[in-house]
KOLTI-665276 format. One record per residue (C-alpha): x, y, z; residue in one letter. Coordinates in steps of 0.5 Angstrom, whole numbers, plus 500, padded with zeros to 3 digits. Example, Ala and Ser with C-alpha at 12.3 -4.5 7.8 and 13.67 -1.06 7.14 Angstrom:
// KOLTI-665276
<rec xx="525" yy="491" zz="516" res="A"/>
<rec xx="527" yy="498" zz="514" res="S"/>
***
This chain:
// KOLTI-665276
<rec xx="864" yy="306" zz="668" res="M"/>
<rec xx="871" yy="307" zz="667" res="K"/>
<rec xx="873" yy="314" zz="667" res="Q"/>
<rec xx="876" yy="316" zz="660" res="Q"/>
<rec xx="882" yy="320" zz="659" res="S"/>
<rec xx="882" yy="326" zz="654" res="T"/>
<rec xx="888" yy="326" zz="650" res="Y"/>
<rec xx="891" yy="333" zz="650" res="V"/>
<rec xx="898" yy="335" zz="646" res="S"/>
<rec xx="900" yy="340" zz="641" res="K"/>
<rec xx="897" yy="336" zz="636" res="Y"/>
<rec xx="890" yy="334" zz="638" res="L"/>
<rec xx="885" yy="333" zz="643" res="I"/>
<rec xx="881" yy="327" zz="643" res="V"/>
<rec xx="877" yy="323" zz="648" res="D"/>
<rec xx="878" yy="316" zz="646" res="S"/>
<rec xx="882" yy="310" zz="647" res="T"/>
<rec xx="886" yy="304" zz="643" res="V"/>
<rec xx="885" yy="297" zz="645" res="S"/>
<rec xx="891" yy="294" zz="649" res="K"/>
<rec xx="892" yy="289" zz="643" res="L"/>
<rec xx="896" yy="294" zz="640" res="Y"/>
<rec xx="900" yy="294" zz="647" res="A"/>
<rec xx="900" yy="286" zz="646" res="H"/>
<rec xx="903" yy="286" zz="639" res="L"/>
<rec xx="908" yy="291" zz="641" res="I"/>
<rec xx="910" yy="287" zz="647" res="Q"/>
<rec xx="911" yy="281" zz="643" res="S"/>
<rec xx="915" yy="284" zz="638" res="Y"/>
<rec xx="920" yy="287" zz="644" res="L"/>
<rec xx="920" yy="280" zz="647" res="N"/>
<rec xx="922" yy="277" zz="640" res="N"/>
<rec xx="927" yy="282" zz="639" res="S"/>
<rec xx="930" yy="280" zz="645" res="L"/>
<rec xx="930" yy="287" zz="648" res="I"/>
<rec xx="934" yy="288" zz="655" res="D"/>
<rec xx="929" yy="292" zz="659" res="F"/>
<rec xx="934" yy="293" zz="665" res="S"/>
<rec xx="937" yy="298" zz="660" res="T"/>
<rec xx="930" yy="301" zz="659" res="H"/>
<rec xx="926" yy="301" zz="665" res="Q"/>
<rec xx="921" yy="307" zz="664" res="P"/>
<rec xx="919" yy="302" zz="658" res="L"/>
<rec xx="918" yy="296" zz="662" res="Y"/>
<rec xx="915" yy="300" zz="668" res="E"/>
<rec xx="910" yy="303" zz="663" res="L"/>
<rec xx="908" yy="296" zz="660" res="L"/>
<rec xx="908" yy="293" zz="667" res="T"/>
<rec xx="903" yy="299" zz="669" res="N"/>
<rec xx="899" yy="297" zz="663" res="M"/>
<rec xx="898" yy="290" zz="665" res="K"/>
<rec xx="898" yy="287" zz="658" res="V"/>
<rec xx="897" yy="279" zz="660" res="R"/>
<rec xx="896" yy="274" zz="655" res="G"/>
<rec xx="892" yy="277" zz="649" res="C"/>
<rec xx="887" yy="282" zz="651" res="P"/>
<rec xx="880" yy="283" zz="648" res="D"/>
<rec xx="877" yy="289" zz="645" res="Y"/>
<rec xx="874" yy="291" zz="652" res="S"/>
<rec xx="881" yy="293" zz="655" res="E"/>
<rec xx="883" yy="300" zz="653" res="Q"/>
<rec xx="888" yy="305" zz="654" res="V"/>
<rec xx="888" yy="312" zz="653" res="S"/>
<rec xx="892" yy="316" zz="647" res="F"/>
<rec xx="897" yy="319" zz="652" res="P"/>
<rec xx="899" yy="312" zz="655" res="E"/>
<rec xx="900" yy="309" zz="648" res="M"/>
<rec xx="904" yy="315" zz="645" res="E"/>
<rec xx="908" yy="314" zz="651" res="S"/>
<rec xx="909" yy="307" zz="649" res="L"/>
<rec xx="911" yy="308" zz="642" res="V"/>
<rec xx="916" yy="314" zz="645" res="K"/>
<rec xx="919" yy="309" zz="649" res="G"/>
<rec xx="920" yy="303" zz="644" res="V"/>
<rec xx="922" yy="308" zz="639" res="S"/>
<rec xx="928" yy="310" zz="644" res="R"/>
<rec xx="929" yy="303" zz="645" res="A"/>
<rec xx="930" yy="301" zz="638" res="L"/>
<rec xx="932" yy="308" zz="635" res="G"/>
<rec xx="927" yy="308" zz="630" res="S"/>
<rec xx="919" yy="309" zz="629" res="L"/>
<rec xx="919" yy="304" zz="623" res="S"/>
<rec xx="917" yy="298" zz="628" res="F"/>
<rec xx="910" yy="298" zz="626" res="G"/>
<rec xx="912" yy="295" zz="619" res="I"/>
<rec xx="916" yy="289" zz="622" res="D"/>
<rec xx="910" yy="287" zz="627" res="I"/>
<rec xx="906" yy="287" zz="621" res="G"/>
<rec xx="911" yy="282" zz="617" res="R"/>
<rec xx="909" yy="277" zz="623" res="H"/>
<rec xx="902" yy="278" zz="624" res="I"/>
<rec xx="897" yy="272" zz="624" res="H"/>
<rec xx="889" yy="273" zz="624" res="P"/>
<rec xx="888" yy="270" zz="631" res="S"/>
<rec xx="892" yy="276" zz="634" res="D"/>
<rec xx="886" yy="280" zz="633" res="F"/>
<rec xx="881" yy="275" zz="637" res="G"/>
<rec xx="874" yy="274" zz="635" res="I"/>
<rec xx="875" yy="279" zz="629" res="V"/>
<rec xx="881" yy="275" zz="626" res="G"/>
<rec xx="877" yy="269" zz="626" res="Y"/>
<rec xx="871" yy="272" zz="623" res="A"/>
<rec xx="876" yy="275" zz="617" res="L"/>
<rec xx="879" yy="267" zz="616" res="M"/>
<rec xx="871" yy="265" zz="615" res="N"/>
<rec xx="869" yy="271" zz="610" res="C"/>
<rec xx="868" yy="269" zz="602" res="N"/>
<rec xx="873" yy="274" zz="599" res="T"/>
<rec xx="878" yy="279" zz="601" res="L"/>
<rec xx="873" yy="284" zz="599" res="H"/>
<rec xx="869" yy="282" zz="605" res="Q"/>
<rec xx="874" yy="281" zz="609" res="A"/>
<rec xx="877" yy="288" zz="608" res="L"/>
<rec xx="870" yy="290" zz="609" res="G"/>
<rec xx="869" yy="287" zz="616" res="V"/>
<rec xx="876" yy="290" zz="618" res="A"/>
<rec xx="874" yy="297" zz="616" res="A"/>
<rec xx="867" yy="296" zz="620" res="E"/>
<rec xx="870" yy="294" zz="626" res="H"/>
<rec xx="876" yy="298" zz="626" res="K"/>
<rec xx="874" yy="303" zz="631" res="H"/>
<rec xx="874" yy="297" zz="637" res="M"/>
<rec xx="881" yy="297" zz="636" res="M"/>
<rec xx="883" yy="304" zz="635" res="N"/>
<rec xx="877" yy="310" zz="636" res="E"/>
<rec xx="882" yy="315" zz="633" res="G"/>
<rec xx="882" yy="312" zz="626" res="F"/>
<rec xx="876" yy="312" zz="622" res="Q"/>
<rec xx="877" yy="307" zz="616" res="I"/>
<rec xx="873" yy="307" zz="609" res="Q"/>
<rec xx="873" yy="302" zz="604" res="L"/>
<rec xx="871" yy="305" zz="597" res="T"/>
<rec xx="871" yy="302" zz="590" res="T"/>
<rec xx="871" yy="306" zz="584" res="R"/>
<rec xx="872" yy="303" zz="577" res="G"/>
<rec xx="877" yy="298" zz="577" res="E"/>
<rec xx="880" yy="301" zz="584" res="Y"/>
<rec xx="879" yy="300" zz="591" res="C"/>
<rec xx="882" yy="305" zz="597" res="R"/>
<rec xx="883" yy="302" zz="604" res="F"/>
<rec xx="883" yy="309" zz="607" res="I"/>
<rec xx="885" yy="311" zz="615" res="I"/>
<rec xx="883" yy="317" zz="617" res="K"/>
<rec xx="886" yy="319" zz="623" res="D"/>
<rec xx="884" yy="323" zz="629" res="L"/>
<rec xx="890" yy="324" zz="632" res="I"/>
<rec xx="896" yy="328" zz="629" res="N"/>
<rec xx="902" yy="326" zz="633" res="S"/>
<rec xx="908" yy="323" zz="630" res="P"/>
<rec xx="908" yy="318" zz="635" res="Y"/>
<rec xx="901" yy="315" zz="633" res="I"/>
<rec xx="904" yy="314" zz="625" res="N"/>
<rec xx="907" yy="307" zz="627" res="P"/>
<rec xx="900" yy="305" zz="628" res="L"/>
<rec xx="898" yy="307" zz="621" res="V"/>
<rec xx="904" yy="303" zz="618" res="E"/>
<rec xx="902" yy="297" zz="623" res="M"/>
<rec xx="895" yy="297" zz="620" res="D"/>
<rec xx="897" yy="297" zz="613" res="F"/>
<rec xx="903" yy="292" zz="614" res="A"/>
<rec xx="898" yy="288" zz="618" res="V"/>
<rec xx="892" yy="288" zz="612" res="A"/>
<rec xx="897" yy="286" zz="607" res="F"/>
<rec xx="900" yy="280" zz="611" res="Q"/>
<rec xx="893" yy="278" zz="613" res="I"/>
<rec xx="891" yy="278" zz="606" res="A"/>
<rec xx="896" yy="274" zz="604" res="K"/>
<rec xx="895" yy="269" zz="609" res="F"/>
<rec xx="887" yy="269" zz="608" res="L"/>
<rec xx="888" yy="267" zz="600" res="V"/>
<rec xx="893" yy="261" zz="602" res="G"/>
<rec xx="900" yy="260" zz="599" res="S"/>
<rec xx="898" yy="258" zz="592" res="Q"/>
<rec xx="895" yy="265" zz="591" res="K"/>
<rec xx="899" yy="270" zz="595" res="Q"/>
<rec xx="903" yy="272" zz="589" res="H"/>
<rec xx="896" yy="275" zz="587" res="M"/>
<rec xx="896" yy="280" zz="593" res="V"/>
<rec xx="899" yy="286" zz="590" res="K"/>
<rec xx="898" yy="293" zz="592" res="I"/>
<rec xx="898" yy="298" zz="587" res="I"/>
<rec xx="900" yy="304" zz="591" res="Q"/>
<rec xx="901" yy="306" zz="599" res="V"/>
<rec xx="900" yy="313" zz="601" res="N"/>
<rec xx="902" yy="316" zz="608" res="F"/>
<rec xx="900" yy="323" zz="610" res="Q"/>
<rec xx="907" yy="323" zz="615" res="H"/>
<rec xx="914" yy="323" zz="613" res="K"/>
<rec xx="918" yy="316" zz="613" res="P"/>
<rec xx="922" yy="314" zz="619" res="S"/>
<rec xx="926" yy="310" zz="614" res="E"/>
<rec xx="929" yy="310" zz="607" res="S"/>
<rec xx="924" yy="309" zz="602" res="L"/>
<rec xx="927" yy="303" zz="600" res="E"/>
<rec xx="925" yy="300" zz="606" res="F"/>
<rec xx="918" yy="301" zz="605" res="Y"/>
<rec xx="918" yy="299" zz="598" res="Q"/>
<rec xx="921" yy="293" zz="599" res="E"/>
<rec xx="915" yy="290" zz="604" res="Y"/>
<rec xx="909" yy="293" zz="600" res="F"/>
<rec xx="913" yy="291" zz="593" res="N"/>
<rec xx="910" yy="297" zz="590" res="C"/>
<rec xx="911" yy="305" zz="590" res="P"/>
<rec xx="910" yy="308" zz="597" res="V"/>
<rec xx="909" yy="316" zz="597" res="K"/>
<rec xx="909" yy="320" zz="604" res="F"/>
<rec xx="906" yy="327" zz="605" res="G"/>
<rec xx="900" yy="325" zz="602" res="Q"/>
<rec xx="893" yy="328" zz="603" res="E"/>
<rec xx="890" yy="321" zz="606" res="T"/>
<rec xx="893" yy="315" zz="609" res="N"/>
<rec xx="891" yy="309" zz="604" res="E"/>
<rec xx="892" yy="303" zz="600" res="L"/>
<rec xx="890" yy="303" zz="593" res="I"/>
<rec xx="888" yy="296" zz="591" res="L"/>
<rec xx="886" yy="292" zz="585" res="S"/>
<rec xx="878" yy="291" zz="585" res="R"/>
<rec xx="880" yy="284" zz="581" res="K"/>
<rec xx="885" yy="282" zz="587" res="M"/>
<rec xx="879" yy="283" zz="592" res="L"/>
<rec xx="875" yy="278" zz="589" res="D"/>
<rec xx="880" yy="273" zz="591" res="I"/>
<rec xx="876" yy="267" zz="595" res="P"/>
<rec xx="879" yy="266" zz="602" res="V"/>
<rec xx="882" yy="259" zz="603" res="R"/>
<rec xx="878" yy="257" zz="609" res="S"/>
<rec xx="872" yy="261" zz="608" res="A"/>
<rec xx="866" yy="258" zz="612" res="D"/>
<rec xx="859" yy="262" zz="612" res="P"/>
<rec xx="856" yy="258" zz="618" res="R"/>
<rec xx="862" yy="260" zz="622" res="L"/>
<rec xx="862" yy="267" zz="620" res="L"/>
<rec xx="855" yy="268" zz="622" res="K"/>
<rec xx="857" yy="265" zz="629" res="V"/>
<rec xx="863" yy="270" zz="629" res="Y"/>
<rec xx="860" yy="276" zz="627" res="M"/>
<rec xx="854" yy="275" zz="632" res="R"/>
<rec xx="860" yy="275" zz="637" res="K"/>
<rec xx="863" yy="281" zz="634" res="V"/>
<rec xx="856" yy="285" zz="634" res="V"/>
<rec xx="855" yy="283" zz="642" res="R"/>
<rec xx="862" yy="285" zz="643" res="M"/>
<rec xx="860" yy="292" zz="640" res="Q"/>
<rec xx="854" yy="293" zz="643" res="R"/>
<rec xx="857" yy="292" zz="650" res="Q"/>
<rec xx="863" yy="297" zz="648" res="R"/>
<rec xx="857" yy="302" zz="646" res="N"/>
<rec xx="854" yy="301" zz="653" res="T"/>
<rec xx="861" yy="302" zz="656" res="N"/>
<rec xx="862" yy="308" zz="652" res="Q"/>
<rec xx="861" yy="315" zz="654" res="A"/>
<rec xx="855" yy="318" zz="649" res="T"/>
<rec xx="860" yy="325" zz="648" res="H"/>
<rec xx="865" yy="320" zz="645" res="Q"/>
<rec xx="861" yy="316" zz="641" res="R"/>
<rec xx="858" yy="323" zz="638" res="V"/>
<rec xx="865" yy="326" zz="637" res="F"/>
<rec xx="867" yy="320" zz="633" res="I"/>
<rec xx="860" yy="319" zz="629" res="Y"/>
<rec xx="861" yy="327" zz="627" res="I"/>
<rec xx="868" yy="326" zz="625" res="S"/>
<rec xx="867" yy="321" zz="620" res="S"/>
<rec xx="862" yy="325" zz="617" res="H"/>
<rec xx="867" yy="331" zz="616" res="L"/>
<rec xx="867" yy="329" zz="608" res="D"/>
<rec xx="860" yy="331" zz="608" res="R"/>
<rec xx="856" yy="336" zz="612" res="Q"/>
<rec xx="856" yy="336" zz="619" res="I"/>
<rec xx="850" yy="332" zz="621" res="P"/>
<rec xx="844" yy="336" zz="625" res="N"/>
<rec xx="843" yy="333" zz="632" res="M"/>
<rec xx="836" yy="330" zz="630" res="N"/>
<rec xx="840" yy="326" zz="625" res="D"/>
<rec xx="845" yy="324" zz="631" res="V"/>
<rec xx="840" yy="322" zz="636" res="A"/>
<rec xx="836" yy="318" zz="630" res="N"/>
<rec xx="843" yy="314" zz="629" res="H"/>
<rec xx="844" yy="312" zz="636" res="F"/>
<rec xx="836" yy="310" zz="637" res="N"/>
<rec xx="835" yy="315" zz="642" res="M"/>
<rec xx="830" yy="321" zz="642" res="S"/>
<rec xx="833" yy="328" zz="642" res="L"/>
<rec xx="831" yy="330" zz="649" res="S"/>
<rec xx="835" yy="324" zz="651" res="T"/>
<rec xx="841" yy="325" zz="647" res="L"/>
<rec xx="841" yy="332" zz="650" res="K"/>
<rec xx="840" yy="330" zz="657" res="K"/>
<rec xx="846" yy="325" zz="657" res="R"/>
<rec xx="851" yy="330" zz="654" res="L"/>
<rec xx="849" yy="335" zz="659" res="Q"/>
<rec xx="850" yy="330" zz="665" res="I"/>
<rec xx="857" yy="328" zz="662" res="E"/>
<rec xx="859" yy="336" zz="661" res="G"/>
<rec xx="858" yy="337" zz="654" res="Y"/>
<rec xx="853" yy="340" zz="649" res="N"/>
<rec xx="852" yy="338" zz="641" res="Y"/>
<rec xx="855" yy="345" zz="639" res="T"/>
<rec xx="861" yy="344" zz="644" res="K"/>
<rec xx="862" yy="337" zz="640" res="I"/>
<rec xx="862" yy="340" zz="633" res="C"/>
<rec xx="867" yy="345" zz="635" res="D"/>
<rec xx="872" yy="340" zz="638" res="L"/>
<rec xx="871" yy="336" zz="631" res="V"/>
<rec xx="872" yy="342" zz="627" res="R"/>
<rec xx="878" yy="344" zz="632" res="K"/>
<rec xx="881" yy="337" zz="631" res="N"/>
<rec xx="881" yy="337" zz="624" res="Q"/>
<rec xx="883" yy="344" zz="623" res="A"/>
<rec xx="889" yy="343" zz="627" res="I"/>
<rec xx="891" yy="337" zz="623" res="K"/>
<rec xx="890" yy="340" zz="616" res="L"/>
<rec xx="894" yy="346" zz="618" res="V"/>
<rec xx="900" yy="342" zz="620" res="A"/>
<rec xx="900" yy="337" zz="615" res="S"/>
<rec xx="901" yy="342" zz="609" res="Q"/>
<rec xx="897" yy="339" zz="604" res="T"/>
<rec xx="892" yy="344" zz="603" res="M"/>
<rec xx="892" yy="352" zz="602" res="Q"/>
<rec xx="889" yy="355" zz="609" res="L"/>
<rec xx="883" yy="358" zz="605" res="K"/>
<rec xx="881" yy="351" zz="602" res="E"/>
<rec xx="881" yy="349" zz="610" res="I"/>
<rec xx="876" yy="354" zz="612" res="G"/>
<rec xx="872" yy="352" zz="606" res="L"/>
<rec xx="872" yy="345" zz="608" res="V"/>
<rec xx="870" yy="346" zz="615" res="L"/>
<rec xx="864" yy="350" zz="613" res="G"/>
<rec xx="867" yy="357" zz="615" res="F"/>
<rec xx="863" yy="362" zz="611" res="A"/>
<rec xx="870" yy="366" zz="609" res="N"/>
<rec xx="878" yy="366" zz="611" res="P"/>
<rec xx="877" yy="371" zz="616" res="S"/>
<rec xx="872" yy="367" zz="620" res="A"/>
<rec xx="876" yy="361" zz="620" res="F"/>
<rec xx="882" yy="365" zz="622" res="N"/>
<rec xx="878" yy="368" zz="628" res="R"/>
<rec xx="876" yy="361" zz="630" res="A"/>
<rec xx="883" yy="358" zz="629" res="F"/>
<rec xx="886" yy="363" zz="634" res="K"/>
<rec xx="880" yy="362" zz="639" res="R"/>
<rec xx="882" yy="355" zz="639" res="W"/>
<rec xx="890" yy="355" zz="639" res="T"/>
<rec xx="892" yy="363" zz="641" res="D"/>
<rec xx="895" yy="364" zz="634" res="I"/>
<rec xx="893" yy="364" zz="627" res="T"/>
<rec xx="893" yy="359" zz="622" res="P"/>
<rec xx="899" yy="362" zz="618" res="A"/>
<rec xx="903" yy="362" zz="624" res="D"/>
<rec xx="901" yy="355" zz="627" res="Y"/>
<rec xx="903" yy="353" zz="620" res="R"/>
<rec xx="910" yy="356" zz="620" res="R"/>
<rec xx="912" yy="354" zz="627" res="S"/>
<rec xx="910" yy="347" zz="625" res="T"/>
<rec xx="915" yy="348" zz="619" res="L"/>
<rec xx="920" yy="350" zz="623" res="V"/>
<rec xx="920" yy="344" zz="628" res="E"/>
<rec xx="920" yy="339" zz="622" res="E"/>
<rec xx="926" yy="343" zz="620" res="V"/>
<rec xx="929" yy="342" zz="627" res="E"/>
<rec xx="928" yy="335" zz="628" res="S"/>
<rec xx="931" yy="333" zz="621" res="D"/>
<rec xx="938" yy="337" zz="623" res="V"/>
***
């Protein structure tokens, strides 16, 4: 089994990977942008080491540190972190392999977005996708487990891709019906607000609590022009097989971490529930985690740590609210846990983050 890398930075710790498909899309964009790699040797060497040849499948993964280094190199070469939007402008469903072909054979945009949300983790284990419907509106939400500015372009890319693919799926005659009501990002903009509004053709807000596309439920009922139920079944069977193979190759503690992280908006599941979810006995789950050097309590603590660092740094919630959301009995208990994780209090961490943001803007 391939050794998984642990992402360690001032932002987050996540034992996860992202698909080489991201690197493939970025490399194709750079080639089309006529980037002279001779003047950006580290970037060229990084892409060479990643061995991105042709269009990789979902089994080919790179670590978050590698992806962060790639985004850093691209931002230096281009002088901007906004390239995710530009990549999304020219995307085609086939760029995403089997999942893309499945999308082209869904019945409606709603079904296509549902398929994309369900299998997004094969592309990026650091993103949790939710598609929620309430009243007249739907929300396509990206809950990222990575709190690094160099991952933000991937969030922007995913939203730009969703918009572009939706227009492609309905066909040229109905493209005008694909409209986003509002786009929310948790991070700060890399370009002018007009740059984002010009692409999404709707209000775009930054520094929000969630990354989300707010969509009309009526719009998602638009049929996909090339829908073929028989082909959809064929492609979905392939997607399921591919997912099973990935699960086989994925470390148990990593799968448990991702599952618990996706339930943070509710009560953290107990170990029995997690074992049942993965179709294994409680003793088997304990044994597998022990072999990998983990236990359930350690994973739950890591999940809380990741979310705490992200929420404290984001400035979107009061510190006492963060402690309650993460299940701490009182602010003192949260402060003690945060200091154990980071060696400083939540208030000091938030202040240091604000100072860094001010200095980065100077």
